[in-house]
N, C-alpha and C positions, 0 to 999 in steps of 0.2 A: 535749766534750759540753757543750751548752747548753741542750737542750731535754729533756723527760721522754721524747720519742719515741726520741730518740737514745741515752739512757741505757738505756731498756728494750730497745733492739735490741742494745746492749752486753752487757747482763746475761743475754740468752737466746741468746747465740752459741755454739753447741756445737763442741768439739774434734773433730778427727777421730777420736780414741780413743772418745769418746762415740758418734758416729755409727756407728761399726763395731760397738760393744757393743750399741747399740740393735737394730742389724740382726739380731743373733743372740739377743737376748731374746725368749722366748716370751710371749706374752699381752698384754693390754692394761695400761696403767697408771692407777690410781687414786689421787688426792691428796686425803686427807682434811685438811680445814682449809685449803683452798686460798685462802680470804680474807685470810689473814694478810699480814705484811709481805713475807715471801719466797715466799709460794705462787704468785701470779700469775706472776713471772718464771721459777719452776721449771716451772710447766705450759707456758708458751710455749718454754722451753729443750727440754722433752721433745718438743713438737710440732715444733719446727725440727729436732730431730735425726731424728725419725721421717720427716720430709718429705725430709731430705737423704739418709736410708738408703734411701728409696723402698720402704718396708715398709707393710704395712696393719696399722695398729695404732692404737687410740683412746687418747686422754688424756681422762680423766674427772675434773672437779674438784667436789669436795663442799664445801659451806659453808652457813651461815644465809643468806648474802648479803644482810646488811642494807644493803650498797652495790649497788644494782640495776645502776648504771652499770658496774660491775666485771664483773658477770654477763654483761652484753651484750657488753663487750669481749672476755671470754674466748671466747664463743659466735663472735663475728665472727672470732677468730683460728682457729677450727676446733676448739675444746676443748669437749667436752660437758660441761654443767653439771648438777649436781643440787642443788636446795635442800633441805636436810634439816638438822635439829638432832640431832646424834649422841647426846645424852643422852637423847632420845625414843625408846624401844627399837623401837617400830613402824616409826619412820623409818630407824633403822640397818638394820634387817632387810630393809627394802625395797630396800637398794641391790644393784645387779647383783653377781654373783660375778665377781672378776678374779683374773688370776694374781700381778699386782704391786700392792702397796699401799705408799704413803709416808705415813707418819702425822705430821701437823704440827700436830694440834689440841692446845691447851693453854692454861692462863691462868697469867699472871705478875703484870702490872702491876695494882694493886688488890687483891691478896692480902691485905693488912693490913686487918681488918674484915670482909673475905669469904672467910675461910679455908675454909669448908665448900665453897663453889663451886670453889675451886682444887683441893681434894682430889678433888671428884667429876670435874673434868675430867682432872686430871693422873694419878689412881690408880684410879678406879673405871671410868672409860670405857675405858682400855687393855684391861681383862679383857673387856668386851663385844665391843670390837673383835676382839680375838684369837678369840673364840669364833665370831663372824661369819665372819671370813676365815681359818679354820683350814686351809683348802686353798690358801692363798695363800703368797708370801714377802712378808715385811714389812719396810721401812726405817724406824726410828723416830727422829725428832728428839728428841733430848735436849740436855742443857746441862752445860758445865763446871762450872757451880754445884754439882754433886754432890761435887766434890771440896772439901777444906777449903783455906782460905788456906795457902800454902806458902811457905817462905823464897825470896826472889827469887834467890839464889845457885843454887837448884836447877835453874831453867830451866823449871819448870813440872812438874805432876803427870802422869805417864805413865799408861796404862791399868793398869798393875800397881799404882799407888799405891792405898791404901785410900780408900774413899769417906769423907767427913765433912761432909755438907751443913750449911749454917749458915742458920737460918730455915726458916719453914714452906714457903715457895716452894720452896726447894732440896730439903727434905725430901720433898715431894710429887712432884718430878721423879725422885727415887730411888724413890720408890713406884712411879711409872710403870715404870721399868726392871724393878723387882722383879716386878711384876705380869706384864708382857710375858714376862719369862723364865719365869715359872711355867708360863704357857700355851704357850710355845714347848717346855718339856720335856713337858708334859702331852700336847700333840697333835702333837708332832714339827713344829712350824712355823719353818721357816728364817727367822731374823730377824738384822738388824744394827741395833745401837743407836749413833747418832751424837751425841757428846757436843760440841756446837758452842760455840764463843766467839770473838771476836764478829763477826757479819757486817757487811759495810760496803756500803752503798748511799749514793749521793751524797745523798739526801734525808734520810738519818737514819744513827746509828751512831756510834761513838766519835769517828772522825776529823771527822765532821760537827759534833759537839758541841764538841770542842776547838778547831776552827777557827772557830766561831761566838763561843765565849767569847773568844778572841784578839781577833778582828776587833771585837767590842762592847767590848772592853777590861774585861771582867768577870772576878772571880778564879777562879783554877784550883786546886782542892782536890788537894794532891798526897800525901794520906795513902794512897789506893790508887795508888801511883806507877807501876805497870807493868801493861800488858796485851797480850793477844795479839789480832790481827784478821786476817780474810780476805775477800777480796772476795766480795760475795754470789753472783756468777756462778759462782765457783769452788767454793763450799759446795755449791751446787744441782747443779753438775755432779758432784761427790763423791756426794751423795744418789742421783742416778740410776745412777751407776756401781757403787755399793754393792749393788745389786740382786743382782748375780751373786756377791757375797760373802756373803750371808746364810747362816747355818748354826744348828745346834742343839747346845748352847744358843747364845743370841744372841752373834755377834761384837760386842766393844766397840771403838769407834774414835773418838779424839780427833780432831775437825776444826777447825783453825785454820791461822794462818800459822806460818813458821818463826821469826820474830823474838820475843824478849822485849823489848817496846818501852816506853821510858822516856815517861811522860806530859810531863815537864819537856822532854825532847828534841823531842817531837812539837810541844809548844807553840811552841818556839823556832822549828822549821822554818816554821809557819805565820806567826809573827811575822815571819820573813825575807819570806815571800811577800807580807805585807800592810804591811811597813814599819811595824811596831807591836811595841813590848816587851810581852810577856805579862806578866800580873799573876798572882802566885802566893801561896798560903796554904797554911800548914801545912809539914810536911816529909814526905818519903817514909817510909812504915814498911817494916820488914824483910821482911813478908809481902804476898802478893797472890795474887788468883785467876788462876792461871796454868796452861796445859796444854802438855803436850809432844805434838805431833802427828806424830812422826817415822814411826810406823806407817803413818798415812795418805799421808804423803810417799813412803814406801817402796812402797805398793800403786799409787799413782796419779801419782807426780811431784809436784815442787813446784807450788804455784799458778801459774797463767799471769800473773795481774796481781800485780805486785810492790808492795811497801809504798811505794817512792818514786812509783810510778805512781798509787797511791791519793792520795797527799798532793797530787800535781799536779793530779789530776782534782778532788779535794776543793777545793783553793784556788780553782781557777777557777770551780767551781760556786758557791761561796759569793760571790766577787768580782762575779760577773754576776748575783746575785740569784737563784740558782736556788731552786726551791720546796722547801720542808721539810716533812716530815710531822708534825713537832711531837711526836715520839715519843722521849723520852730513853730511853737503855739504862740508866740508873742504875748503870753501872759502878763509881761510886766507893763504892757502898754495901758497907760492911765487916760490918753486923750482919745482913745478910740479910732486910731489911724492904722488901718491894716492894708 
């Protein structure tokens, strides 16, 4: 893959399992917050699955659409778009009723110094959305940040592990979950909460960042020495397939790849690809933000795109001068300040 068009096509390629499940899914699909990093490819993935299933179903994407070009792109793809600020209640209430809602709206980067807005987006808005769509099933995008840093030897926190968010962003994300859970129980709304970390797109993500640092011979901080990653197309597929697993109270599901990945090892692999010796600073600490996603793998199987494949694609993308979104994940952050 050397072009954005090829990348987008790969990200939105549905599996046969998704096509079969979309064919059996009742109702249209609305994606709230479709304008973010993952939303456009999720909307296209849903549309492709619907087309291949040959069923009559709409995909509706809701966003403020500050990027009008994206709105036109989605419309041209056959996705209905609605321009709305979800924090404005009249605009939220004007949205059509749908059977299936995927909630992607949220705020992370820029939280420090703007905490009030983060809490409004991440903890107040979920209640308003739940009340509006109390007759729907809702898949909620959340984050592995709701867990504390755990010892690397544990292999990541599973869904049974107590939450322990570090910093206001992570606290507000747990607030999102708790508010959705309250309304799920109050109105009997089937939900599933996806605790995701970290999605990989060749234009951004942990692999893109490490590869870029290696190629530019910039120091790589090893204190957050281990991570989990998953191909964005696989994460989006799980989100859509999770609609049939929504329940009351909400089902909790960690979503990431199966490996606990060493940042040092990852940098060395990119170093081999580029013929460059990586530059490291600091040493690996004993804890990291890690998730155990074995429950998701039990329900949906292992991700279709492997870690080694992601490394190959990312190295080629960086070597060929592929575009970058310039949006770092800040996966190195250990104090929760985003």
